[in-house]
MOPAC internal coordinates of N, CA, C and O (Angstrom, degrees):
PM7 1SCF
backbone

  N    0.0000 0     0.00 0     0.00 0    0    0    0
  C    1.4344 1     0.00 0     0.00 0    1    0    0
  C    1.5452 1   108.79 1     0.00 0    2    1    0
  O    1.2310 1   120.34 1   -37.76 1    3    2    1
  N    1.3074 1   116.96 1   142.24 1    3    2    1
  C    1.4303 1   126.05 1  -178.86 1    5    3    2
  C    1.4838 1   110.51 1  -102.18 1    6    5    3
  O    1.2310 1   120.14 1   -49.28 1    7    6    5
  N    1.3608 1   117.35 1   130.72 1    7    6    5
  C    1.4264 1   122.47 1  -179.59 1    9    7    6
  C    1.5462 1   105.33 1   -76.06 1   10    9    7
  O    1.2310 1   119.01 1   -41.65 1   11   10    9
  N    1.4127 1   119.50 1   138.35 1   11   10    9
  C    1.4151 1   122.66 1   175.47 1   13   11   10
  C    1.5290 1   108.11 1  -116.33 1   14   13   11
  O    1.2310 1   122.38 1   -47.27 1   15   14   13
  N    1.3077 1   113.06 1   132.73 1   15   14   13
  C    1.4900 1   122.01 1   169.64 1   17   15   14
  C    1.5244 1   110.59 1  -112.10 1   18   17   15
  O    1.2310 1   122.14 1   -32.77 1   19   18   17
  N    1.3243 1   113.50 1   147.23 1   19   18   17
  C    1.4400 1   118.44 1   174.41 1   21   19   18
  C    1.4718 1   108.07 1   -90.77 1   22   21   19
  O    1.2310 1   120.20 1     1.88 1   23   22   21
  N    1.3777 1   117.22 1  -178.12 1   23   22   21
  C    1.4760 1   122.22 1  -175.94 1   25   23   22
  C    1.5486 1   114.04 1   -61.28 1   26   25   23
  O    1.2310 1   122.17 1   158.58 1   27   26   25
  N    1.3994 1   113.45 1   -21.42 1   27   26   25
  C    1.4785 1   119.31 1   179.08 1   29   27   26
  C    1.5296 1   110.38 1   -95.59 1   30   29   27
  O    1.2310 1   118.50 1  -170.59 1   31   30   29
  N    1.2910 1   120.47 1     9.41 1   31   30   29
  C    1.5082 1   127.12 1   178.86 1   33   31   30
  C    1.5429 1   108.88 1    70.16 1   34   33   31
  O    1.2310 1   117.70 1  -156.73 1   35   34   33
  N    1.2500 1   121.99 1    23.27 1   35   34   33
  C    1.4394 1   122.83 1   171.38 1   37   35   34
  C    1.4573 1   112.57 1   -82.28 1   38   37   35
  O    1.2310 1   118.09 1   -39.13 1   39   38   37
  N    1.2862 1   121.24 1   140.87 1   39   38   37
  C    1.4679 1   122.77 1  -178.90 1   41   39   38
  C    1.5031 1   108.37 1   -75.64 1   42   41   39
  O    1.2310 1   119.70 1   -46.77 1   43   42   41
  N    1.3621 1   118.18 1   133.23 1   43   42   41
  C    1.4278 1   122.16 1   170.72 1   45   43   42
  C    1.5004 1   112.78 1  -110.14 1   46   45   43
  O    1.2310 1   119.74 1    11.92 1   47   46   45
  N    1.2899 1   118.11 1  -168.08 1   47   46   45
  C    1.4584 1   120.81 1  -178.98 1   49   47   46
  C    1.5622 1   108.96 1   -64.43 1   50   49   47
  O    1.2310 1   118.26 1   -52.38 1   51   50   49
  N    1.3103 1   120.92 1   127.62 1   51   50   49
  C    1.4777 1   119.33 1   174.78 1   53   51   50
  C    1.5256 1   112.86 1   -58.53 1   54   53   51
  O    1.2310 1   119.33 1   -21.83 1   55   54   53
  N    1.3378 1   118.88 1   158.17 1   55   54   53
  C    1.3945 1   121.34 1   178.66 1   57   55   54
  C    1.5684 1   109.21 1  -133.83 1   58   57   55
  O    1.2310 1   121.85 1   -11.62 1   59   58   57
  N    1.3482 1   114.06 1   168.38 1   59   58   57
  C    1.4043 1   117.06 1   177.59 1   61   59   58
  C    1.5339 1   112.39 1   -79.16 1   62   61   59
  O    1.2310 1   120.43 1   -25.48 1   63   62   61
  N    1.3443 1   116.78 1   154.52 1   63   62   61
  C    1.4920 1   119.61 1  -176.96 1   65   63   62
  C    1.5330 1   116.89 1   -49.12 1   66   65   63
  O    1.2310 1   121.02 1   139.39 1   67   66   65
  N    1.4059 1   115.66 1   -40.61 1   67   66   65
  C    1.5407 1   116.26 1  -177.70 1   69   67   66
  C    1.5039 1   108.39 1   -63.48 1   70   69   67
  O    1.2310 1   119.13 1   142.97 1   71   70   69
  N    1.3285 1   119.26 1   -37.03 1   71   70   69
  C    1.4143 1   120.82 1  -177.47 1   73   71   70
  C    1.5651 1   111.05 1   -70.52 1   74   73   71
  O    1.2310 1   120.97 1   143.55 1   75   74   73
  N    1.3377 1   115.76 1   -36.45 1   75   74   73
  C    1.3798 1   118.60 1   173.82 1   77   75   74
  C    1.4938 1   118.49 1   -61.07 1   78   77   75
  O    1.2310 1   124.02 1   139.57 1   79   78   77
  N    1.3549 1   109.89 1   -40.43 1   79   78   77
  C    1.4943 1   117.17 1   178.40 1   81   79   78
  C    1.5038 1   109.71 1   -70.37 1   82   81   79
  O    1.2310 1   118.87 1   149.99 1   83   82   81
  N    1.3301 1   119.76 1   -30.01 1   83   82   81
  C    1.4208 1   122.82 1   179.83 1   85   83   82
  C    1.5459 1   108.58 1   -68.49 1   86   85   83
  O    1.2310 1   119.71 1   136.38 1   87   86   85
  N    1.3164 1   118.16 1   -43.62 1   87   86   85
  C    1.4299 1   121.69 1   175.86 1   89   87   86
  C    1.5166 1   111.72 1   -60.68 1   90   89   87
  O    1.2310 1   119.61 1   136.10 1   91   90   89
  N    1.3335 1   118.35 1   -43.90 1   91   90   89
  C    1.4372 1   123.31 1   179.28 1   93   91   90
  C    1.5567 1   112.62 1   -65.60 1   94   93   91
  O    1.2310 1   122.21 1   135.23 1   95   94   93
  N    1.2951 1   113.37 1   -44.77 1   95   94   93
  C    1.4930 1   117.89 1   177.71 1   97   95   94
  C    1.5256 1   114.83 1   -61.93 1   98   97   95
  O    1.2310 1   121.58 1   148.36 1   99   98   97
  N    1.3184 1   114.58 1   -31.64 1   99   98   97
  C    1.4786 1   119.78 1  -178.77 1  101   99   98
  C    1.5975 1   110.00 1   -92.37 1  102  101   99
  O    1.2310 1   121.62 1  -165.82 1  103  102  101
  N    1.3617 1   114.50 1    14.18 1  103  102  101
  C    1.4394 1   120.57 1   173.52 1  105  103  102
  C    1.5406 1   112.83 1    62.01 1  106  105  103
  O    1.2310 1   121.23 1  -151.44 1  107  106  105
  N    1.3433 1   115.26 1    28.56 1  107  106  105
  C    1.4560 1   120.38 1   179.83 1  109  107  106
  C    1.5531 1   110.65 1  -103.39 1  110  109  107
  O    1.2310 1   120.21 1   172.86 1  111  110  109
  N    1.3448 1   117.20 1    -7.14 1  111  110  109
  C    1.4103 1   121.42 1   179.37 1  113  111  110
  C    1.5540 1   109.16 1  -155.25 1  114  113  111
  O    1.2310 1   122.17 1   -15.77 1  115  114  113
  N    1.4271 1   113.44 1   164.23 1  115  114  113
  C    1.4176 1   117.29 1   176.93 1  117  115  114
  C    1.5414 1   105.88 1  -132.02 1  118  117  115
  O    1.2310 1   122.37 1   -24.66 1  119  118  117
  N    1.3256 1   113.06 1   155.34 1  119  118  117
  C    1.4493 1   118.76 1   176.52 1  121  119  118
  C    1.4710 1   113.19 1   -77.22 1  122  121  119
  O    1.2310 1   118.02 1   -54.26 1  123  122  121
  N    1.3393 1   121.38 1   125.74 1  123  122  121
  C    1.4289 1   122.67 1   174.88 1  125  123  122
  C    1.4814 1   110.82 1   -89.48 1  126  125  123
  O    1.2310 1   118.99 1   135.35 1  127  126  125
  N    1.2695 1   119.53 1   -44.65 1  127  126  125
  C    1.4722 1   128.27 1   171.01 1  129  127  126
  C    1.5459 1   105.66 1  -147.07 1  130  129  127
  O    1.2310 1   121.28 1     1.68 1  131  130  129
  N    1.3292 1   115.16 1  -178.32 1  131  130  129
  C    1.4854 1   118.14 1  -175.10 1  133  131  130
  C    1.5379 1   114.37 1   -67.03 1  134  133  131
  O    1.2310 1   119.12 1   167.71 1  135  134  133
  N    1.3140 1   119.29 1   -12.29 1  135  134  133
  C    1.4424 1   122.54 1   177.65 1  137  135  134
  C    1.5179 1   115.98 1  -117.54 1  138  137  135
  O    1.2310 1   122.45 1  -171.60 1  139  138  137
  N    1.3405 1   112.92 1     8.40 1  139  138  137
  C    1.5199 1   115.03 1  -175.79 1  141  139  138
  C    1.5073 1   111.23 1  -142.12 1  142  141  139
  O    1.2310 1   120.47 1   -43.95 1  143  142  141
  N    1.3488 1   116.72 1   136.05 1  143  142  141
  C    1.4442 1   122.14 1   168.75 1  145  143  142
  C    1.4895 1   110.40 1  -115.45 1  146  145  143
  O    1.2310 1   120.76 1   -22.67 1  147  146  145
  N    1.3216 1   116.16 1   157.33 1  147  146  145
  C    1.4855 1   124.89 1   176.41 1  149  147  146
  C    1.5018 1   108.08 1  -120.57 1  150  149  147
  O    1.2310 1   121.27 1   -61.08 1  151  150  149
  N    1.3211 1   115.18 1   118.92 1  151  150  149
  C    1.5164 1   118.34 1   175.02 1  153  151  150
  C    1.5109 1   110.75 1   -66.22 1  154  153  151
  O    1.2310 1   120.65 1   -30.63 1  155  154  153
  N    1.3301 1   116.36 1   149.37 1  155  154  153
  C    1.4202 1   121.01 1   179.55 1  157  155  154
  C    1.5436 1   109.95 1  -101.42 1  158  157  155
  O    1.2310 1   121.06 1  -171.00 1  159  158  157
  N    1.2798 1   115.58 1     9.00 1  159  158  157
  C    1.5046 1   120.78 1  -179.51 1  161  159  158
  C    1.5011 1   107.52 1  -140.88 1  162  161  159
  O    1.2310 1   120.07 1   -16.33 1  163  162  161
  N    1.2958 1   117.47 1   163.67 1  163  162  161
  C    1.4387 1   120.59 1   174.22 1  165  163  162
  C    1.5374 1   113.05 1   -97.04 1  166  165  163
  O    1.2310 1   119.11 1   -73.80 1  167  166  165
  N    1.3337 1   119.30 1   106.20 1  167  166  165
  C    1.4377 1   120.23 1  -175.75 1  169  167  166
  C    1.5835 1   115.94 1   -63.15 1  170  169  167
  O    1.2310 1   120.93 1   162.15 1  171  170  169
  N    1.3474 1   115.83 1   -17.85 1  171  170  169
  C    1.4027 1   117.06 1  -179.45 1  173  171  170
  C    1.5003 1   113.42 1   -77.94 1  174  173  171
  O    1.2310 1   117.57 1   170.21 1  175  174  173
  N    1.4052 1   122.23 1    -9.79 1  175  174  173
  C    1.3594 1   128.18 1   174.50 1  177  175  174
  C    1.5437 1   111.42 1   -70.17 1  178  177  175
  O    1.2310 1   119.81 1   167.24 1  179  178  177
  N    1.3620 1   117.97 1   -12.76 1  179  178  177
  C    1.4573 1   122.09 1  -173.02 1  181  179  178
  C    1.5616 1   107.43 1  -104.81 1  182  181  179
  O    1.2310 1   117.31 1  -172.66 1  183  182  181
  N    1.2634 1   122.73 1     7.34 1  183  182  181
  C    1.4647 1   124.22 1  -179.62 1  185  183  182
  C    1.5256 1   112.92 1   -60.59 1  186  185  183
  O    1.2310 1   120.34 1   133.91 1  187  186  185
  N    1.4088 1   116.96 1   -46.09 1  187  186  185
  C    1.4135 1   116.83 1  -177.68 1  189  187  186
  C    1.5614 1   113.09 1   -67.25 1  190  189  187
  O    1.2310 1   121.82 1   146.04 1  191  190  189
  N    1.3939 1   114.12 1   -33.96 1  191  190  189
  C    1.4411 1   119.25 1   175.87 1  193  191  190
  C    1.5571 1   111.57 1   -60.55 1  194  193  191
  O    1.2310 1   121.25 1   135.49 1  195  194  193
  N    1.2808 1   115.22 1   -44.51 1  195  194  193
  C    1.4782 1   125.88 1  -175.77 1  197  195  194
  C    1.5672 1   107.44 1   -61.90 1  198  197  195
  O    1.2310 1   121.53 1   132.90 1  199  198  197
  N    1.4053 1   114.68 1   -47.10 1  199  198  197
  C    1.4769 1   118.01 1   178.80 1  201  199  198
  C    1.5170 1   112.74 1   -63.95 1  202  201  199
  O    1.2310 1   122.30 1   139.48 1  203  202  201
  N    1.3252 1   113.21 1   -40.52 1  203  202  201
  C    1.4418 1   116.63 1  -179.22 1  205  203  202
  C    1.5441 1   111.62 1   -66.84 1  206  205  203
  O    1.2310 1   120.32 1   140.53 1  207  206  205
  N    1.3212 1   117.00 1   -39.47 1  207  206  205
  C    1.4453 1   119.39 1   177.15 1  209  207  206
  C    1.5112 1   112.38 1   -66.55 1  210  209  207
  O    1.2310 1   119.71 1   142.77 1  211  210  209
  N    1.3411 1   118.15 1   -37.23 1  211  210  209
  C    1.4884 1   118.07 1  -179.04 1  213  211  210
  C    1.4838 1   107.45 1   -72.35 1  214  213  211
  O    1.2310 1   118.55 1   145.03 1  215  214  213
  N    1.3835 1   120.37 1   -34.97 1  215  214  213
  C    1.4699 1   120.19 1   178.29 1  217  215  214
  C    1.5604 1   108.64 1   -64.02 1  218  217  215
  O    1.2310 1   121.11 1   136.13 1  219  218  217
  N    1.3427 1   115.48 1   -43.87 1  219  218  217
  C    1.4284 1   120.02 1   179.37 1  221  219  218
  C    1.6127 1   113.53 1   -58.39 1  222  221  219
  O    1.2310 1   122.62 1   140.80 1  223  222  221
  N    1.3071 1   112.59 1   -39.20 1  223  222  221
  C    1.4579 1   120.71 1  -177.85 1  225  223  222
  C    1.4759 1   114.26 1   -95.08 1  226  225  223
  O    1.2310 1   118.81 1  -151.91 1  227  226  225
  N    1.3075 1   119.88 1    28.09 1  227  226  225
  C    1.4621 1   127.48 1   179.42 1  229  227  226
  C    1.5230 1   112.78 1    50.36 1  230  229  227
  O    1.2310 1   121.10 1  -134.05 1  231  230  229
  N    1.2953 1   115.49 1    45.95 1  231  230  229
  C    1.5011 1   124.33 1   176.91 1  233  231  230
  C    1.4361 1   111.77 1    61.17 1  234  233  231
  O    1.2310 1   116.53 1  -148.77 1  235  234  233
  N    1.3392 1   124.21 1    31.23 1  235  234  233
  C    1.4531 1   127.96 1   177.49 1  237  235  234
  C    1.5219 1   110.43 1  -107.20 1  238  237  235
  O    1.2310 1   121.67 1   -53.27 1  239  238  237
  N    1.3292 1   114.40 1   126.73 1  239  238  237
  C    1.4480 1   122.57 1  -178.92 1  241  239  238
  C    1.5798 1   106.96 1   -66.96 1  242  241  239
  O    1.2310 1   121.47 1   -47.50 1  243  242  241
  N    1.3253 1   114.80 1   132.50 1  243  242  241
  C    1.4018 1   121.79 1   177.64 1  245  243  242
  C    1.5544 1   114.85 1   -62.36 1  246  245  243
  O    1.2310 1   121.33 1   142.37 1  247  246  245
  N    1.3211 1   115.06 1   -37.63 1  247  246  245
  C    1.4646 1   120.05 1  -178.54 1  249  247  246
  C    1.4667 1   117.24 1   -83.21 1  250  249  247
  O    1.2310 1   121.01 1   131.56 1  251  250  249
  N    1.3946 1   115.68 1   -48.44 1  251  250  249
  C    1.5196 1   119.46 1  -173.53 1  253  251  250
  C    1.5171 1   109.68 1  -105.17 1  254  253  251
  O    1.2310 1   118.20 1   172.51 1  255  254  253
  N    1.3235 1   121.03 1    -7.49 1  255  254  253
  C    1.4186 1   128.12 1  -178.43 1  257  255  254
  C    1.5585 1   114.93 1    55.73 1  258  257  255
  O    1.2310 1   122.82 1  -153.88 1  259  258  257
  N    1.3338 1   112.20 1    26.12 1  259  258  257
  C    1.4450 1   120.86 1   172.16 1  261  259  258
  C    1.5652 1   110.94 1   -78.41 1  262  261  259
  O    1.2310 1   120.21 1   -28.51 1  263  262  261
  N    1.2696 1   117.20 1   151.49 1  263  262  261
  C    1.4804 1   121.82 1   175.42 1  265  263  262
  C    1.5072 1   105.31 1   -79.21 1  266  265  263
  O    1.2310 1   122.69 1   -61.85 1  267  266  265
  N    1.3448 1   112.46 1   118.15 1  267  266  265
  C    1.5363 1   117.18 1  -177.90 1  269  267  266
  C    1.5230 1   108.47 1  -128.05 1  270  269  267
  O    1.2310 1   119.22 1   -97.15 1  271  270  269
  N    1.2904 1   119.10 1    82.85 1  271  270  269
  C    1.4519 1   124.73 1   179.02 1  273  271  270
  C    1.5448 1   108.97 1   -92.82 1  274  273  271
  O    1.2310 1   122.23 1   -40.67 1  275  274  273
  N    1.2917 1   113.33 1   139.33 1  275  274  273
  C    1.4929 1   119.70 1  -177.19 1  277  275  274
  C    1.5349 1   112.27 1  -111.54 1  278  277  275
  O    1.2310 1   120.10 1   180.00 1  279  278  277

C-alpha cells in the first residue's frame, strides 16, 4: 500500500501502487519517497460536485454502477 498525503501533508486513505502511479502520471501527485505520494490538489474541494453528480444520476456510481445514496 502507498501512503497518500494531501497538499497540507495530512494522511489520507492509502492506495494501491497502480493508483499512485496513475495519479503521478497524470501530474496530480508527486512521489515523496518510494512508499508515499503527495497530491497536488485538495480532493475535498470536489465533494459538492460528487454529491451533485450522484443526485443527477439517481445515486448510481458512474464507475461501478452501485447505488450510493448519502
